[in-house]
N, C-alpha and C positions, 0 to 999 in steps of 0.2 A: 504495499499498501506503498501511497508517497504522500509523506507529509509536508510538501515542499510550500505549504499557506501559511504553516506554523512561522517559518522561520520573513516568512514577508511582510506575517502583521505584523510581526515584531517589532520587523527595522519598520514597517510604515509606520506605527506609532513610534518609535520615539525621533522621527522623522517629525509624524506631526506635530510633534512636542515641542522638538525643538531642541534633544538631549541625543547625548553620546553614549557611548559602548560606554566608558568610563562613570556615568552617572547615575544608570542601568544596572550595573556590573555591584554601584557600591551601595544603591537603596535591596537590589537585594539578593544579595550573599552570591552570585553569581558571576565566577569569572571571564570578565570581558573577550579575554580567547575564548573561555563556549559561548557568549553572547554572538559575538561573530562570525562564530563556526558554526553554528546553526540558522541563521541567517543569511548566510552561503550555500547554507544547506549539506554544509561536512560531514555533518555528528544531525545525528537522532539524539534530542533531550528523553533524559528519564524525568520518568509522574510524576519528583522529587521536584526537579532544574525547573518541571513549567510551574511547580504548585507557590513555587518563589517569586518571578519571570509574572505571575497572574496579580499575587500580588502584591510588589511592587510596582507593577501596573493600571493597580488598584481596578480591577477585572475580574469576575470568577472565572474559576479555573476553565468550570462549560464554555465559553464564550472563546476563550485561548483557545479549549480544540477543538471546536465544531468547526466538521468542514463547510468554506462558503457554498451556494446557493448558487448555479451554475450563472442566474440571470442575478447574483450578486453584486457589487461594484464598492468597489474601497473605493474612498473620497476621502481629501489631506487637504487641509485648509493652514495657509496662512496669519497668522495672524494679524488683525487692520484696527483701525478705527473701531470699522463697522461691527465686525463680531468681535470684539473681545466684550461679556460680559461685567 
């Protein structure tokens, strides 16, 4: 089974939040190199690693591992004066 979408989700999350690998690593307790390898689909994360990342990203584990519907589109927005709450 192909889990490339998990790495893509994590990378897009970081980019959308203007967050570095190191920042997510510091908050999650997962090494920067491991996160990089997950994002580039070089390594498959364990459930423990996924739980740490989901917690650091303030999302449910199920939201991180849920395979996106083929019709879903992931959008990321850059902060501007018009979209900051």
